[in-house]
C-alpha positions as CSV (number, residue, x, y, z in Angstrom):
1,M,-108.8,-45.3,-45.0
2,T,-111.3,-43.8,-46.7
3,V,-112.6,-40.0,-46.5
4,S,-115.9,-41.5,-44.4
5,S,-114.0,-43.8,-42.2
6,C,-111.6,-40.9,-41.4
7,N,-114.5,-38.7,-40.6
8,A,-116.1,-41.2,-38.4
9,K,-113.1,-41.8,-36.5
10,A,-112.5,-37.9,-36.3
11,E,-116.0,-37.8,-34.5
12,A,-115.3,-40.6,-32.1
13,V,-112.3,-38.5,-30.9
14,E,-114.1,-35.1,-30.6
15,E,-112.7,-33.5,-28.3
16,K,-114.8,-32.6,-24.8
17,K,-112.9,-29.9,-23.4
18,I,-112.0,-28.9,-19.8
19,S,-113.2,-25.0,-18.6
20,N,-110.0,-22.7,-18.7
21,N,-111.4,-21.8,-15.1
22,L,-111.7,-25.5,-13.7
23,I,-107.7,-25.9,-14.8
24,M,-107.0,-22.4,-13.2
25,A,-108.7,-23.6,-9.8
26,L,-106.8,-27.0,-9.8
27,G,-103.8,-25.2,-11.0
28,I,-103.8,-22.9,-7.7
29,V,-105.4,-25.1,-5.2
30,V,-103.7,-28.3,-5.5
31,P,-100.5,-26.7,-5.9
32,L,-100.8,-24.6,-2.8
33,I,-102.2,-27.7,-0.7
34,G,-99.3,-29.9,-2.1
35,I,-96.5,-26.8,-1.1
36,Y,-97.9,-26.5,2.4
37,L,-98.2,-30.6,3.1
38,A,-94.3,-31.1,1.5
39,S,-92.9,-28.6,4.0
40,T,-94.2,-30.1,7.2
41,N,-91.7,-33.1,7.1
42,S,-89.2,-34.3,4.9
43,L,-91.2,-37.5,4.8
44,F,-94.0,-35.7,2.9
45,A,-91.7,-33.6,0.8
46,F,-92.7,-35.8,-2.4
47,L,-96.1,-34.4,-2.0
48,G,-94.6,-31.7,-3.3
49,G,-94.6,-33.5,-6.7
50,I,-98.4,-33.5,-7.1
51,A,-98.1,-29.2,-6.9
52,I,-95.3,-29.6,-9.4
53,I,-97.4,-31.5,-11.8
54,F,-100.8,-29.5,-11.3
55,A,-98.5,-26.3,-11.6
56,T,-97.2,-27.5,-15.0
57,L,-100.9,-28.5,-16.2
58,W,-102.0,-24.9,-15.3
59,G,-99.3,-23.0,-17.2
60,A,-99.2,-25.5,-20.4
61,N,-102.9,-24.3,-20.5
62,G,-102.2,-20.9,-20.4
63,V,-99.7,-21.3,-23.2
64,R,-101.9,-23.3,-25.3
65,T,-104.6,-20.7,-25.3
66,V,-102.4,-18.0,-26.1
67,A,-100.4,-19.7,-28.5
68,K,-103.6,-21.0,-30.6
69,Y,-103.5,-17.0,-31.9
70,G,-100.2,-18.0,-33.9
71,I,-97.9,-16.2,-32.2
72,G,-95.2,-18.9,-33.6
73,T,-91.6,-18.1,-32.2
74,G,-93.0,-15.9,-29.7
75,V,-94.1,-18.7,-27.5
76,P,-90.6,-19.3,-26.0
77,S,-90.4,-15.7,-25.4
78,V,-93.9,-15.6,-23.8
79,G,-93.2,-18.5,-21.4
80,M,-89.4,-17.1,-20.6
81,V,-90.5,-13.9,-19.4
82,A,-93.4,-15.2,-17.6
83,L,-91.1,-17.7,-15.8
84,G,-88.7,-14.8,-15.4
85,A,-91.2,-12.8,-13.7
86,A,-92.2,-15.8,-11.4
87,V,-88.9,-16.3,-10.1
88,A,-88.9,-12.5,-9.0
89,A,-92.4,-12.8,-7.4
90,V,-91.2,-16.0,-5.3
91,V,-88.2,-14.0,-4.2
92,V,-90.3,-11.1,-3.0
93,G,-92.9,-13.0,-1.8
94,I,-90.6,-15.2,0.3
95,Y,-88.9,-11.8,1.4
96,F,-91.9,-9.9,2.6
97,A,-93.2,-13.3,4.5
98,S,-89.8,-13.7,6.1
99,K,-91.6,-13.4,9.4
100,T,-94.5,-15.0,8.7
101,V,-93.2,-18.0,6.5
102,L,-96.5,-19.5,6.0
103,L,-97.5,-16.5,3.8
104,A,-94.9,-16.9,1.7
105,P,-96.4,-18.9,-1.3
106,V,-99.6,-17.1,-1.1
107,L,-97.7,-13.5,-1.7
108,A,-95.6,-15.2,-4.1
109,L,-98.8,-16.3,-6.1
110,I,-100.3,-12.7,-5.4
111,F,-97.3,-11.1,-6.8
112,A,-97.0,-13.1,-9.6
113,L,-100.4,-12.5,-11.0
114,L,-100.0,-8.8,-10.5
115,T,-96.8,-8.9,-12.4
116,G,-98.2,-11.1,-15.2
117,L,-101.5,-8.7,-15.6
118,L,-98.6,-5.8,-16.3
119,I,-97.0,-7.9,-18.7
120,G,-100.3,-8.8,-20.4
121,L,-101.3,-5.1,-20.4
122,S,-98.4,-3.8,-21.8
123,A,-98.0,-6.7,-24.4
124,R,-101.7,-6.2,-25.3
125,Y,-101.7,-2.5,-25.4
126,I,-98.6,-1.1,-25.7
127,L,-96.3,-3.4,-27.7
128,K,-99.9,-3.7,-29.8
129,M,-100.1,-7.4,-29.7
130,N,-103.9,-7.6,-30.6
131,I,-104.5,-11.2,-28.6
132,P,-107.7,-11.2,-26.7
133,V,-106.5,-13.4,-24.0
134,M,-102.9,-12.3,-23.8
135,V,-103.7,-10.3,-20.4
136,R,-105.1,-13.6,-19.1
137,S,-102.9,-15.9,-20.3
138,M,-99.8,-14.3,-19.3
139,T,-101.6,-13.6,-15.8
140,E,-102.3,-17.0,-15.6
141,I,-98.7,-18.3,-16.7
142,C,-96.9,-16.2,-14.5
143,G,-98.7,-17.4,-11.2
144,A,-98.3,-20.9,-12.7
145,G,-94.5,-20.6,-12.8
146,S,-94.3,-19.0,-9.2
147,L,-96.2,-22.0,-7.9
148,L,-94.0,-24.4,-10.0
149,I,-90.8,-22.7,-8.7
150,L,-91.9,-23.0,-5.2
151,A,-93.2,-26.5,-5.5
152,H,-89.7,-27.4,-6.6
153,V,-87.8,-25.7,-3.9
154,T,-90.4,-27.2,-1.5
155,T,-90.0,-30.9,-2.7
156,I,-86.2,-30.3,-3.2
157,T,-85.0,-28.7,0.5
158,G,-88.6,-29.8,2.4
159,S,-89.1,-26.0,2.9
160,F,-90.2,-22.9,1.2
161,D,-88.4,-20.2,3.6
162,L,-85.8,-17.7,2.4
163,L,-82.6,-20.1,4.1
164,H,-83.5,-22.6,1.9
165,L,-84.2,-20.8,-1.5
166,K,-80.7,-19.3,-0.7
167,S,-79.3,-22.6,-0.4
168,L,-81.1,-23.7,-3.6
169,S,-79.9,-20.6,-5.5
170,E,-75.9,-20.9,-3.9
171,T,-75.8,-24.8,-5.5
172,G,-76.8,-23.5,-9.0
173,I,-79.9,-26.0,-8.9
174,V,-82.1,-22.8,-8.9
175,L,-81.1,-22.3,-12.4
176,L,-81.9,-25.9,-13.2
177,V,-85.5,-25.4,-12.0
178,F,-86.0,-22.2,-14.1
179,I,-85.0,-24.2,-17.2
180,I,-86.7,-27.3,-16.5
181,G,-90.0,-25.3,-15.5
182,A,-90.0,-23.4,-18.2
183,L,-89.3,-26.0,-21.0
184,S,-92.0,-28.3,-19.7
185,I,-94.8,-25.7,-19.4
186,L,-93.5,-24.9,-22.8
187,H,-93.4,-28.2,-24.8
188,P,-96.5,-29.5,-24.5
189,Y,-98.2,-27.4,-27.1
190,N,-95.4,-26.9,-29.0
191,A,-95.2,-31.0,-29.3
192,C,-99.1,-31.2,-30.3
193,L,-99.5,-28.0,-32.4
194,G,-101.0,-28.2,-36.0
195,A,-104.6,-28.6,-37.3
196,D,-105.3,-31.7,-34.9
197,E,-103.9,-30.3,-32.0
198,R,-106.3,-30.9,-29.1
199,Q,-106.7,-29.7,-25.4
200,G,-106.8,-33.4,-23.8
201,R,-103.8,-34.7,-25.9
202,T,-101.5,-31.3,-24.8
203,L,-102.6,-31.5,-21.5
204,K,-101.9,-35.1,-20.8
205,L,-98.3,-34.3,-22.4
206,S,-98.1,-31.6,-19.7
207,L,-98.9,-33.8,-17.0
208,A,-96.0,-35.9,-18.4
209,T,-93.6,-33.2,-18.3
210,G,-94.5,-32.5,-14.8
211,S,-93.8,-35.7,-13.8
212,A,-90.8,-35.7,-15.5
213,Q,-89.6,-33.0,-13.0
214,V,-90.5,-34.3,-10.1
215,I,-88.1,-37.1,-11.0
216,L,-85.4,-34.7,-11.1
217,A,-86.4,-32.8,-8.4
218,G,-86.1,-35.8,-6.8
219,I,-82.6,-37.0,-7.5
220,A,-81.7,-32.9,-6.3
221,S,-83.6,-33.3,-2.7
222,L,-81.3,-36.7,-2.1
223,Y,-78.6,-34.0,-1.8
224,F,-80.7,-31.6,0.5
225,I,-82.9,-34.1,2.5
226,G,-81.3,-37.5,2.2
227,L,-83.2,-40.7,1.7
228,P,-86.8,-39.3,2.0
229,G,-86.0,-37.9,-1.7
230,M,-86.2,-41.6,-2.9
231,L,-89.9,-41.1,-2.2
232,T,-90.4,-38.2,-4.8
233,L,-87.7,-39.9,-7.2
234,L,-90.1,-43.1,-7.1
235,F,-93.4,-41.0,-7.0
236,G,-92.0,-39.3,-10.3
237,A,-91.2,-42.3,-12.0
238,L,-94.4,-43.7,-11.5
239,A,-96.4,-40.6,-12.3
240,W,-94.3,-40.5,-15.6
241,F,-95.1,-43.7,-16.5
242,V,-98.6,-43.8,-16.1
243,T,-99.1,-40.2,-17.3
244,Y,-96.4,-40.8,-20.3
245,S,-98.7,-43.5,-21.7
246,M,-101.9,-41.8,-21.3
247,F,-100.5,-39.4,-23.8
248,V,-98.8,-42.1,-26.3
249,R,-102.5,-43.7,-25.9
250,T,-104.7,-40.6,-26.8
251,S,-101.9,-40.0,-29.9
252,F,-102.5,-43.5,-31.0
253,E,-106.0,-43.0,-30.5
254,E,-106.6,-39.8,-32.4
255,G,-103.9,-40.3,-35.2
256,I,-105.7,-40.7,-38.5
257,V,-103.9,-41.7,-41.6
258,M,-104.7,-41.2,-45.1
259,N,-103.1,-41.6,-48.6
260,T,-102.3,-38.3,-49.2
261,G,-98.8,-39.1,-49.9
262,L,-96.6,-36.5,-52.1
263,I,-96.5,-39.5,-54.9
264,P,-100.5,-40.8,-55.7
265,E,-101.3,-44.1,-56.5
266,V,-103.4,-43.7,-59.1
267,E,-102.8,-40.7,-61.4
268,H,-105.4,-38.1,-61.8
269,K,-106.5,-36.8,-64.6
């Protein structure tokens, strides 16, 4: 493939970025709606899967935004700190909303955003990590993490009250939720990083990792809510097939091959 044809192909796949504000709005509104609908009846628990997917999308975009500043091995640290803070925010939010359960998701999100803001400010001004987007990104990742965990709790148990969160903790499934949630948010950028990393491809992979979580949530939900969990499992499998196919297709479309191997075909003088 010639240089000119490579340039032409690169122009053809030129990235059309989605605004971070739009992704944040989708990452807040869609998960909240999904969480509330999933909690109305166990038959609708699979709708929490939509919340899982969009919370993952928001979190992955936050990781992508801050990681593009080249923090390298700090990416896992950013994700784990943010998700750890999100877990704490969810527990605090649900506890304070014990008498008014419907407020739990909103309170958990508010506590998570405030915690993320504090972490971001500390990283920027105390640890002297001179990254302009650090404060906003940490705030968003914490917020996305709280909604992601709440979405898992609701999808698996059919509710987000303190009793169901306790049940999830006693069975140890909450540990799985934390691990797969963190990995799903961190993996998309790590898998797509490099000079040719593009927002569209990275976020399509985040949709796939979010869908994979829904499959696991569906399996776990069979223990808590029985047969309705099959709907979650089937929805997750279908969503994963569609989103991962999108990612693979995009990867092929954006792939550019040039004859620049270690051993040139013709010796240059």
